[in-house]
C-alpha positions as CSV (number, residue, x, y, z in Angstrom):
1,X,-0.1,-0.1,-0.1
2,X,3.0,2.4,0.2
3,X,4.7,1.5,-2.7
4,X,1.2,2.3,-4.3
5,X,0.2,5.4,-2.1
6,X,3.6,6.6,-3.1
7,X,3.6,5.9,-7.0
8,X,6.4,3.5,-6.9
9,X,4.0,0.9,-8.8
10,X,1.1,0.2,-10.2
11,X,-2.0,-1.8,-8.6
12,X,-1.1,-4.5,-10.3
13,X,2.5,-4.2,-9.3
14,X,1.7,-3.6,-6.1
15,X,-0.5,-7.0,-5.6
16,X,3.0,-9.2,-7.3
17,X,4.9,-7.4,-4.6
18,X,2.2,-8.3,-1.9
19,X,2.2,-12.1,-3.1
20,X,6.3,-12.5,-3.8
21,X,6.4,-10.5,-0.2
22,X,4.4,-13.4,1.3
23,X,6.5,-16.1,-0.2
24,X,9.5,-14.7,1.0
25,X,7.8,-14.4,4.5
26,X,6.9,-17.8,4.4
27,X,10.3,-19.2,3.1
28,X,12.0,-17.4,5.8
29,X,9.9,-18.7,8.5
30,X,9.9,-22.1,7.2
31,X,6.6,-22.2,7.4
32,X,5.9,-23.4,3.4
33,X,6.8,-27.1,2.3
34,X,6.9,-28.2,-1.3
35,X,3.8,-30.1,-1.2
36,X,2.3,-26.9,0.5
37,X,3.7,-24.5,-2.4
38,X,2.2,-27.1,-5.3
39,X,-1.3,-27.1,-3.2
40,X,-1.5,-23.6,-3.3
41,X,-0.7,-23.0,-6.6
42,X,-3.7,-25.9,-7.3
43,X,-6.0,-23.8,-5.0
44,X,-5.3,-20.5,-6.7
45,X,-6.3,-21.9,-10.6
46,X,-8.8,-23.8,-9.2
47,X,-10.0,-20.8,-7.7
48,X,-9.4,-18.5,-10.4
49,X,-11.2,-20.9,-13.2
50,X,-14.4,-20.7,-11.0
51,X,-14.2,-16.9,-10.8
52,X,-13.6,-16.6,-14.9
53,X,-16.4,-18.9,-15.6
54,X,-18.5,-16.6,-13.1
55,X,-17.1,-13.7,-14.8
56,X,-17.9,-14.8,-18.4
57,X,-21.3,-15.9,-17.4
58,X,-22.0,-12.3,-15.4
59,X,-20.6,-10.5,-18.8
60,X,-22.8,-12.3,-21.1
61,X,-26.1,-11.4,-19.0
62,X,-24.4,-7.9,-18.8
63,X,-24.7,-7.4,-22.9
64,X,-27.6,-9.0,-22.7
65,X,-28.5,-5.4,-20.1
66,X,-27.0,-3.5,-22.6
67,X,-28.6,-4.5,-25.6
68,X,-32.3,-4.1,-24.1
69,X,-31.0,-0.9,-23.0
70,X,-32.4,-1.0,-19.5
71,X,-29.3,0.7,-17.9
72,X,-29.4,3.4,-20.1
73,X,-33.4,3.7,-19.3
74,X,-32.2,4.0,-16.3
75,X,-29.7,6.9,-16.2
76,X,-32.1,9.0,-18.1
77,X,-35.0,8.4,-15.5
78,X,-32.7,9.2,-12.6
79,X,-31.1,12.4,-13.9
80,X,-34.6,14.2,-14.7
81,X,-36.2,13.3,-11.2
82,X,-36.7,16.7,-9.2
83,X,-34.7,15.6,-5.9
84,X,-32.4,16.7,-3.9
85,X,-28.8,16.0,-4.8
86,X,-28.3,13.3,-1.4
87,X,-31.3,11.9,-2.6
88,X,-30.6,11.1,-6.4
89,X,-27.3,9.7,-5.2
90,X,-28.9,7.4,-2.8
91,X,-31.2,6.6,-5.5
92,X,-28.1,5.9,-8.0
93,X,-26.7,3.7,-4.8
94,X,-29.6,1.7,-5.1
95,X,-29.4,0.7,-8.5
96,X,-26.3,0.0,-8.5
97,X,-27.1,-2.6,-5.3
98,X,-30.3,-4.3,-7.8
99,X,-27.8,-4.4,-10.9
100,X,-25.1,-5.9,-8.6
101,X,-27.7,-8.9,-7.9
102,X,-27.8,-9.7,-11.4
103,X,-24.6,-8.8,-13.0
104,X,-21.0,-8.5,-12.8
105,X,-19.3,-5.4,-11.4
106,X,-16.9,-4.7,-14.3
107,X,-19.6,-5.1,-16.8
108,X,-22.4,-2.8,-14.3
109,X,-19.4,-0.3,-14.5
110,X,-19.0,-0.4,-18.1
111,X,-22.7,0.4,-18.5
112,X,-23.4,2.6,-16.2
113,X,-20.2,5.0,-15.5
114,X,-21.2,7.0,-18.7
115,X,-24.6,7.3,-17.5
116,X,-24.1,8.3,-14.0
117,X,-21.0,10.0,-14.4
118,X,-22.2,13.5,-16.0
119,X,-25.3,13.5,-13.7
120,X,-22.8,13.0,-10.2
121,X,-20.7,15.9,-11.6
122,X,-23.6,18.2,-12.5
123,X,-24.6,17.9,-9.3
124,X,-21.2,19.5,-8.1
125,X,-19.8,15.6,-6.6
126,X,-16.1,15.2,-6.9
127,X,-15.1,12.7,-9.7
128,X,-12.7,11.2,-7.5
129,X,-15.1,10.9,-4.5
130,X,-17.6,9.2,-7.1
131,X,-15.0,6.7,-7.9
132,X,-14.7,5.6,-4.5
133,X,-18.7,5.3,-3.9
134,X,-18.5,2.9,-7.5
135,X,-16.1,1.0,-5.7
136,X,-17.7,0.5,-2.3
137,X,-21.2,-0.4,-4.0
138,X,-19.6,-2.7,-6.6
139,X,-18.2,-4.5,-3.3
140,X,-21.5,-4.9,-2.1
141,X,-22.8,-6.2,-5.6
142,X,-20.4,-9.3,-5.3
143,X,-21.9,-10.4,-2.0
144,X,-25.5,-10.2,-2.9
145,X,-27.3,-13.1,-4.7
146,X,-27.7,-14.4,-6.9
147,X,-24.8,-13.9,-8.6
148,X,-22.3,-13.1,-5.8
149,X,-19.1,-13.7,-7.1
150,X,-16.9,-13.5,-3.9
151,X,-19.7,-15.7,-2.2
152,X,-18.9,-18.6,-4.7
153,X,-15.4,-17.9,-4.3
154,X,-15.9,-18.4,-0.6
155,X,-17.8,-21.1,-1.0
156,X,-15.4,-22.8,-3.4
157,X,-12.7,-22.8,-0.9
158,X,-14.9,-23.8,2.1
159,X,-16.5,-26.6,0.6
160,X,-17.9,-28.1,4.1
161,X,-20.1,-24.5,4.3
162,X,-23.4,-24.5,3.0
163,X,-24.0,-21.5,0.4
164,X,-26.9,-19.6,2.2
165,X,-24.6,-20.3,5.8
166,X,-21.7,-17.8,3.7
167,X,-25.0,-15.7,2.3
168,X,-26.4,-14.9,5.9
169,X,-22.8,-13.9,6.9
170,X,-22.0,-12.0,4.3
171,X,-25.4,-10.1,5.1
172,X,-23.4,-8.5,8.2
173,X,-20.6,-7.0,5.8
174,X,-23.4,-5.8,3.2
175,X,-25.1,-3.5,6.5
176,X,-21.7,-2.4,7.3
177,X,-20.6,-1.0,3.6
178,X,-24.4,0.6,3.4
179,X,-23.5,2.6,7.0
180,X,-19.9,3.3,5.2
181,X,-21.9,4.4,1.8
182,X,-24.3,6.9,3.8
183,X,-20.9,8.3,5.5
184,X,-19.5,9.1,2.5
185,X,-22.8,10.4,1.0
186,X,-23.0,13.2,4.2
187,X,-19.8,13.7,5.0
188,X,-17.6,13.2,1.7
189,X,-14.3,14.9,2.8
190,X,-13.9,11.2,4.7
191,X,-13.5,9.9,1.0
192,X,-11.6,12.7,-0.1
193,X,-8.6,12.9,2.6
194,X,-6.0,10.6,1.1
195,X,-6.4,11.7,-2.3
196,X,-5.9,15.2,-1.0
197,X,-2.5,14.5,0.8
198,X,-1.1,13.1,-2.7
199,X,-1.9,16.4,-4.3
């Protein structure tokens, strides 16, 4: 996080550095055997393949929604509502929550950002703040049924735990994220504090 914050490397490079650091620490502490290393590679490959299959299906569904123009119609409808700025932002978040139940976060972002970004900036909100909000609400989407990619990943790792139990456990995280989103709506300076230090 420190190297990412000061601009030494990109997020992808930061992930690689973190993985390499974990491997070095495990080797230095003699906590990783050759068998354990191969097992970790196997589990990583299995989980990655499972995620890619889910993302592929969600992306196809996202293209279907794009063809039907449902997200575009929703965005146009929101922009014409005679509501206050916080209420419009709350409505946008609600739309993201509903869409998150049906499609992957990447497809959701690709479809909706061109629609909602002009609406949000016209209301006077900071684009960086809106980006933080989008990350937050899309993270809510990946733990809500029926798509809930992150929940299925956990289910793939913890095979002895029923899926409905995992969804029930994720509900607490969803509530916490909703509270966080409300705090960021009413106190946007929270989201802009660290980016402000970089400027």
